[in-house]
N, C-alpha and C positions, 0 to 999 in steps of 0.2 A: 651265458654262451649264445643263447638264441638271439639276444640283442646284438651281440658282436657279429654273428653271421648275417643278420639283417642289414647291419651297417656296411659290412663288406660287400654285400650284394648291391646295395644302393650305390656305393662308390664305383663298382664295376659298371653299372648301368650308366652312371653319369660320364665316366671316362669313355664308354663306347659311343656316346653322343657327341664327343668333342675330338674324336680322332682326327678328323680332317676339317680344316677351315679354308675353303677356297674363296678368294675374294673377287667380286666383280662390281662394276659401277653401273648403276641404273641411271641412264640419262633422262633429263626432263623431256616431256613431250611438248611439241609445238602447240601454242595456244591459238593458232590460226583458225582451226576448225571447232575448238571447244574453249570454254572460258577458263580463267585462272583457277577457280575452285575445282573444276573437273580435272584439270591438268595436275594439280597438286594431289588430288585424291588418287588418280591413276598412279602417280609416282609412289605414293605411300603404299598402295596395294601391291605394286610390283616389288618394292623393297621387302614387304611382308612375305610375298611368295618366295623370294630368294632365300630368306631366313628359314622358312618352313620346309624348304626342300633341300636342305643340306649345304647351302652356301652362305656367304656372308657379304653384306653390302659394304662398299668402301668408297671413299673419295680420294684415296691416296695412290691410285693407279688408274691409268686410262688404257691399260692393255686389254682386259676383258670387259666388254661393254654390253649391256642389254639396252637395245635401242627400240623405243616404241614409236609408233605413229598411229594416228586415229583418223579415220574417214567416217564422216556422218553420211550414211547411205540413204537415209530417209527420215523425215519428220512429218507425220500425218496427224491431222485432227480426228478425233473420234466422232461418232454420230450421237453420242450421249449428251445429256444436259445435266450438269454443266459440261462444257467441252473439255476434253483431256487431249494431250498430245502424246503420241507414241513415237519414240525415237529408236532407230536402229543404227548401230555403229559397227565398224570393222576395226579391230585393233591388230595391227601388224607388229610382230615382235621378232627382232633379229638379235641373236647373241653372237658376238664376233670377237675375234682376236685382232684388235686394231693395229698392233705393231706389225703383224704378218699380213694384214688386209685379207683375213680369212673368215668366211661365214661358217660358224660352227653349228648353229641350230636356228631353226626358223619356224614360226607358227602364226596362224591367223585365227583370231577369235571374233565371234560375232555376239553382240549383246543388245538387249532391248530394255527400254525404260519408259515409264509412264509418269506424267506429271501435268500440272495445270498450265504450264507454259513450255515453249520449245527448249530453252536453255536448261531448265530444270529436268526436262525429260532426258536430255543428253547426259546430265550429271547422274541421274538415276540409272541409266544404262551402264555407266562406269561403276557405280556403286554395287551393281549386281556381280561384278567380277570378284571372285573369292581367291584367296591365296592358295587354296588346295584344289583349284580347278584342275581336272585331269590333264587337259592339253597344256596348261601352264606348267604343271609338274613334269610332264614328259619333256618339254622344252628344256627346263633347267637341269633335270637329272641327266638327260642325254649329253648336254653340254659339259656338265661336271665330269662325267665319265671320260669324255674325249680330252678334257683339259688334264686330268690326272694321267691319262695314257701319254699325253704329250710330254709331261714332265718326267715320266718314267723312262721314255725312250730317247728324249732329246736333251737330257739334263746337261751333258758335257758341252754341247754347243751353246746352250743358254748361258752357262757359267762363263764360257769363253767370251761371249758377247758382252756380258755385264762387266767382266774384267777389263775388256778393251775400252768400254765406255769410261770406266774409272781412270784408266791410264791416260785417256785423252781429256780428263777432267770434265766429262759430260755427265755430271752427277744427276741431273734431272732424268735423263734417259736411263741411267743405271738404276735409280730408285723406282722408276716406273716399272721396270722389269722385276726388280727385287720384291717390291711390295705385292706383286701378283702371284708370287710363288706360294703354293699351299703351305700353311702352317700345320704341322702334324707331329704327333708323338710316335708315328709309325716309322718304318724304315724307308722314308722317301729321301734319297740322297741329296736331292736338290735343296731341300729345306736345311739340311745340316750344312751344306756348302754355303748357302746364302747367309747364314749367321756369321760365318767366318769372313765373307766378303763385306758384309755390312759394317763390320768393325774397321774396315779400311776407310770409311767415310766418317768424318767428324760429326758429332752430334749437332753442331751448329749448322753444318752443311746439309745434314739430313732434314733439319727443321726448315731451312730455307727452300730446299728443293721440294719437299712435301707441300709447302704452302703454294708454290708455283703450280704443282700438279693439281691441287685442289681447285685452284681458280682458273685452270686451263679449260678452254672449250675444245674438246678433241675434234679433229677433222675426220669425219666419217663419210665424206662426199664420194669416196671410192665405191660405196655400196650401190650407188645408182649408175655406175659405169657399165 
């Protein structure tokens, strides 16, 4: 009996951790200011942060995007022997609803790194960014709450828009919106409705459109307007 109770408790805990899966896409950072290795590391760290803070990373939708940019504010040599380099960077993060051209949440993080050359010092500064960083957590959690509220209050309009896309055979646009809807076992009406609508699109078309979305470079130029 004790084993059964323990198993039941474990199942409840596991279920409580998968109630909501909200999907966002982390865009790659430009390598203009940092090298490829540093850019890939930042992309991995941000994906990790998304997962650790109650959301899930996806490449099947370009609706909700986490957009990073990095500015190297300084790289200075130390007065020690051997010489080391201290790099300071500024990481700007914007979490947006790209289809509505809406900035949901924004944060700027500063990091420092030390190494025996300038490029490695920049990489070390990015390495110091942790997935559970309080500011990073705040950015993601605030965005998640706003997104859930958006689906709770605007579900009818969202479903109407998706239905209109399907009727016009604009399947890429329809799936871009559908794939962003939170998957949940709670009473989120939008998720239930999205399952019914998804069945109106053939599996072949879903595969085709999802491949297009994955390979698409989303236009986020509006952020700088």
